Every structure is written in C-alpha cells, then in structure tokens.
C-alpha positions as a Markdown table, in Angstrom:
| # | Residue | x | y | z |
|---|---|---|---|---|
| 1 | Met | 13.2 | 2.5 | -6.3 |
| 2 | Gln | 12.8 | -0.1 | -9.0 |
| 3 | Ile | 9.6 | -2.0 | -8.3 |
| 4 | Ala | 10.8 | -4.9 | -10.5 |
| 5 | Asp | 13.6 | -5.5 | -8.0 |
| 6 | Lys | 10.9 | -6.1 | -5.3 |
| 7 | Gly | 9.0 | -8.7 | -7.3 |
| 8 | Gly | 10.7 | -11.8 | -5.9 |
| 9 | Asp | 9.5 | -14.5 | -3.7 |
| 10 | Leu | 7.6 | -13.1 | -0.7 |
| 11 | Ser | 6.9 | -16.5 | 0.9 |
| 12 | Gly | 9.7 | -16.4 | 3.4 |
| 13 | Leu | 8.9 | -12.9 | 4.7 |
| 14 | Ser | 7.2 | -12.4 | 8.1 |
| 15 | Met | 3.8 | -10.6 | 8.3 |
| 16 | Pro | 5.3 | -7.5 | 9.8 |
| 17 | Thr | 8.0 | -7.4 | 7.2 |
| 18 | Val | 5.5 | -7.7 | 4.3 |
| 19 | Leu | 3.4 | -4.9 | 5.8 |
| 20 | Ala | 6.5 | -2.7 | 6.4 |
| 21 | Leu | 7.5 | -3.3 | 2.8 |
| 22 | Ser | 4.0 | -2.2 | 1.7 |
| 23 | Leu | 4.6 | 1.1 | 3.6 |
| 24 | Gln | 7.9 | 1.7 | 1.9 |
| 25 | Val | 6.7 | 0.7 | -1.6 |
| 26 | Glu | 3.5 | 2.6 | -1.9 |
| 27 | Tyr | 3.2 | 5.2 | 0.8 |
| 28 | Arg | 6.5 | 6.9 | 0.3 |
| 29 | Leu | 4.7 | 8.9 | -2.4 |
| 30 | Ile | 1.5 | 9.9 | -0.7 |
| 31 | Phe | 2.4 | 13.4 | 0.2 |
| 32 | Asn | 3.3 | 14.2 | -3.4 |
| 33 | Tyr | -0.2 | 13.9 | -4.8 |
| 34 | Pro | -1.0 | 17.6 | -4.3 |
| 35 | Arg | 2.3 | 18.7 | -5.9 |
| 36 | Val | 1.7 | 16.3 | -8.9 |
| 37 | Ile | -1.8 | 17.7 | -9.3 |
| 38 | Asp | -0.4 | 21.2 | -9.2 |
| 39 | Gln | 2.0 | 20.2 | -12.0 |
| 40 | Ile | -0.7 | 18.5 | -14.1 |
| 41 | Val | -3.1 | 21.5 | -13.8 |
| 42 | Gly | -1.0 | 24.6 | -13.5 |
| 43 | Val | 2.3 | 23.9 | -15.1 |
| 44 | His | 1.6 | 21.3 | -17.9 |
| 45 | Gly | -2.0 | 22.1 | -18.5 |
| 46 | Met | -2.7 | 18.4 | -18.9 |
| 47 | Ala | -6.0 | 18.7 | -17.1 |
| 48 | Gly | -8.3 | 21.2 | -15.4 |
| 49 | Glu | -9.0 | 21.3 | -11.7 |
| 50 | Ser | -12.5 | 19.8 | -12.3 |
| 51 | Asp | -11.4 | 17.1 | -14.7 |
| 52 | Glu | -12.1 | 13.5 | -13.6 |
| 53 | Ser | -8.4 | 12.5 | -13.6 |
| 54 | Val | -7.6 | 15.3 | -11.1 |
| 55 | Lys | -10.5 | 14.3 | -8.8 |
| 56 | Thr | -9.3 | 10.7 | -9.0 |
| 57 | Leu | -5.7 | 11.6 | -8.1 |
| 58 | Lys | -7.0 | 13.6 | -5.1 |
| 59 | Arg | -9.0 | 10.6 | -4.0 |
| 60 | Leu | -6.0 | 8.3 | -4.5 |
| 61 | Gly | -3.9 | 10.6 | -2.3 |
| 62 | Leu | -6.5 | 10.7 | 0.5 |
| 63 | Asp | -7.1 | 7.0 | 0.3 |
| 64 | Ser | -3.4 | 6.3 | 0.5 |
| 65 | Val | -3.0 | 8.3 | 3.7 |
| 66 | Gln | -5.9 | 6.2 | 5.3 |
| 67 | His | -4.3 | 3.0 | 4.0 |
| 68 | Ala | -0.9 | 3.9 | 5.5 |
| 69 | His | -2.7 | 4.5 | 8.8 |
| 70 | Trp | -4.4 | 1.1 | 8.7 |
| 71 | Thr | -1.1 | -0.6 | 7.7 |
| 72 | Ala | 0.8 | 1.1 | 10.5 |
| 73 | Gly | -1.9 | -0.1 | 13.0 |
| 74 | Leu | -1.5 | -3.6 | 11.8 |
| 75 | Ile | 2.3 | -3.5 | 12.2 |
| 76 | Arg | 1.8 | -2.1 | 15.7 |
| 77 | Asp | -0.7 | -4.9 | 16.5 |
| 78 | Leu | 2.0 | -7.4 | 15.6 |
| 79 | Gly | 4.4 | -5.8 | 18.1 |
| 80 | Arg | 6.6 | -3.7 | 15.7 |
| 81 | Asp | 7.0 | 0.0 | 15.2 |
| 82 | Pro | 6.1 | 1.1 | 11.6 |
| 83 | Glu | 8.7 | 3.1 | 9.8 |
| 84 | Leu | 8.0 | 5.4 | 6.9 |
| 85 | Asp | 10.1 | 7.8 | 5.0 |
| 86 | Phe | 9.0 | 9.9 | 2.0 |
| 87 | Glu | 10.2 | 10.6 | -1.5 |
| 88 | Val | 10.0 | 14.3 | -2.3 |
| 89 | Phe | 8.5 | 15.1 | -5.7 |
| 90 | Asp | 10.9 | 17.3 | -7.7 |
| 91 | Thr | 9.1 | 19.7 | -10.0 |
| 92 | Gln | 11.4 | 18.5 | -12.8 |
| 93 | Thr | 10.1 | 15.0 | -12.4 |
| 94 | Asp | 8.5 | 13.6 | -15.5 |
| 95 | Ile | 4.8 | 13.4 | -14.6 |
| 96 | Ala | 4.1 | 10.5 | -16.9 |
| 97 | Ala | 7.0 | 8.5 | -15.4 |
| 98 | Trp | 5.8 | 9.3 | -11.9 |
| 99 | Leu | 2.2 | 8.2 | -12.6 |
| 100 | Leu | 3.4 | 5.0 | -14.3 |
| 101 | Glu | 5.6 | 4.2 | -11.3 |
| 102 | Cys | 2.7 | 4.9 | -9.0 |
| 103 | Arg | 0.7 | 2.3 | -10.9 |
| 104 | Glu | 3.5 | -0.2 | -10.5 |
| 105 | Arg | 3.7 | 0.5 | -6.8 |
| 106 | Glu | -0.1 | 0.1 | -6.5 |
| 107 | Lys | 0.2 | -3.3 | -8.2 |
| 108 | Phe | 3.1 | -4.4 | -5.9 |
| 109 | Ala | 1.2 | -3.2 | -2.8 |
| 110 | Leu | -1.7 | -5.3 | -3.9 |
| 111 | Ser | 0.5 | -8.4 | -4.1 |
| 112 | Leu | 1.9 | -7.6 | -0.6 |
| 113 | Tyr | -1.5 | -7.2 | 0.9 |
| 114 | Glu | -2.8 | -10.4 | -0.8 |
| 115 | Arg | 0.2 | -12.2 | 0.7 |
| 116 | Ala | -0.3 | -10.7 | 4.1 |
| 117 | Lys | -4.0 | -11.7 | 4.1 |
| 118 | Ser | -3.1 | -15.2 | 3.0 |
| 119 | Val | -0.5 | -15.6 | 5.8 |
| 120 | Ala | -2.8 | -14.1 | 8.4 |
| 121 | Glu | -5.7 | -16.5 | 7.5 |
| 122 | Gln | -3.3 | -19.5 | 7.5 |
| 123 | Arg | -1.9 | -18.5 | 10.9 |
| 124 | Gln | -5.3 | -18.0 | 12.4 |
| 125 | Thr | -6.4 | -21.4 | 11.2 |
| 126 | Arg | -3.2 | -23.0 | 12.5 |
| 127 | Met | -3.4 | -21.3 | 15.9 |
| 128 | Lys | -6.8 | -22.7 | 16.6 |
| 129 | Ser | -5.2 | -26.2 | 16.8 |
| 130 | Trp | -2.3 | -25.1 | 19.0 |
| 131 | Ser | -2.1 | -25.8 | 22.7 |
| 132 | Leu | -2.6 | -23.0 | 25.2 |
| 133 | Lys | 1.2 | -23.0 | 25.8 |
| 134 | Gly | 1.8 | -22.7 | 22.0 |
| 135 | Arg | -0.6 | -19.8 | 21.7 |
| 136 | Leu | 1.0 | -18.0 | 24.7 |
| 137 | Ser | 4.4 | -18.6 | 23.3 |
| 138 | Ala | 3.4 | -17.2 | 19.9 |
| 139 | Leu | 1.8 | -14.2 | 21.6 |
| 140 | Leu | 4.9 | -13.4 | 23.6 |
| 141 | Ser | 7.2 | -13.8 | 20.6 |
| 142 | Ala | 5.2 | -11.4 | 18.4 |
| 143 | Arg | 4.4 | -14.3 | 16.0 |
| 144 | Ala | 0.7 | -14.0 | 17.0 |
| 145 | Ala | -2.0 | -14.3 | 14.4 |
| 146 | Val | -3.5 | -11.1 | 13.1 |
| 147 | Ser | -6.9 | -10.6 | 14.8 |
| 148 | Lys | -10.2 | -11.1 | 12.9 |
| 149 | Ser | -10.5 | -7.3 | 12.6 |
| 150 | Gly | -6.9 | -7.2 | 11.2 |
| 151 | Ile | -7.9 | -9.7 | 8.6 |
| 152 | Glu | -10.9 | -7.6 | 7.7 |
| 153 | Ala | -8.6 | -4.6 | 7.4 |
| 154 | Leu | -6.3 | -6.6 | 5.0 |
| 155 | Asp | -9.4 | -7.6 | 3.1 |
| 156 | Arg | -10.4 | -3.9 | 2.7 |
| 157 | Leu | -6.8 | -3.0 | 1.7 |
| 158 | Val | -6.8 | -5.8 | -1.0 |
| 159 | Ala | -10.1 | -4.5 | -2.4 |
| 160 | Ala | -9.0 | -0.9 | -2.3 |
| 161 | Glu | -5.6 | -1.6 | -4.0 |
| 162 | Arg | -7.4 | -3.5 | -6.8 |
| 163 | Glu | -9.5 | -0.4 | -7.3 |
| 164 | His | -6.5 | 1.9 | -7.1 |
| 165 | Val | -4.7 | 0.0 | -9.9 |
| 166 | Gln | -7.9 | 0.4 | -12.0 |
| 167 | Leu | -8.2 | 4.1 | -11.1 |
| 168 | Met | -4.5 | 4.7 | -11.9 |
| 169 | Asp | -5.0 | 3.0 | -15.3 |
| 170 | Lys | -8.0 | 5.3 | -15.9 |
| 171 | Val | -6.0 | 8.4 | -15.0 |
| 172 | Ile | -3.1 | 7.4 | -17.2 |
| 173 | Ser | -5.5 | 6.8 | -20.1 |
| 174 | Glu | -7.3 | 10.1 | -19.5 |
| 175 | Leu | -4.1 | 12.0 | -19.5 |
| 176 | Lys | -3.0 | 10.1 | -22.6 |
| 177 | Ile | 0.2 | 8.9 | -21.0 |
C-alpha cells in the first residue's frame, strides 16, 4: 500500500469511513511487530533484546493493538462493523523499508484521527441545535454524533499517534536507518 496515494482530501468522508481507513492504514501491520523484532535482534543483529529501540517497538506493537480495539469500538458505536485484514511480514522484507513505511502509516493515521475528532466535535456542536425530530433521524440513520467518551477516545488516539510518530523516528535513528 502506498501511503502517498491516501493523502488526498478527507473532507468528504464520513466518520465511520475515516475510522475504517485508519484500521486499514495502520493496524494491518500490528501483528508483525514480534516478527520484525526477531529479525532485528536475531537475524540482522541490528539491536539487542534489551536495547531501547527493541523495547520501543514492543510498546508500539502493544499500543497499536489497543488502538485498533478503540477504533473498532468507535466504528461499532457509529453503527458499522469494523473490518480488518492483515499484511504478513515476509522474512525477506527490508527491515528499514518496513520501519519507514510504519512511520508513514503512523503519520497518516494521525491525520485521520485528527480529521475524525474535528468532524465529531463539529457534529456534536451542530446536533445541540437540532430539533428532537432531527436528532432522532440522525440517530436512526447512523449519522449520529460520536459520544463525549468517543471524542475523548479520539483525543487519546491523536495524542498517542503523535507520540508514535516521534517514537518511530527515534527507533529509525537508533537503528541508523
């Protein structure tokens, strides 16, 4: 997947679509972190098991599983079923290229979550001014506003993705990629 191809205008996309895209962009790789770490430590000898870069990659993998869970919950709250497929890491994959692509995916996921949060906040503000009939219609058509707790989850995801971009930069630097 070329992340650059996904960098277009997100303004016309619905909230569930933006969240579903974030699942596909970033979380397709989450189960590959242990395999990548094995390659970095065991095969390529780029780092030791106790090196900071390896600890950071383990954390990124665990965090990403949690974020996928939160995102799937938000999609369900909006009346859709989350879909997720996975990319399998081939041991012949270039570790440097994989890490660089992960960083780009983190950046794109950040932009998606920022967009989703903005849309959720705007919709919540607008719904306050709607009539009861308008609110019920929105709820029934799955165009409902994300709940306050949903906006808080998006806020946590935005903050976490910002940190993940920084952490991925740090790993790439430490591994001299």
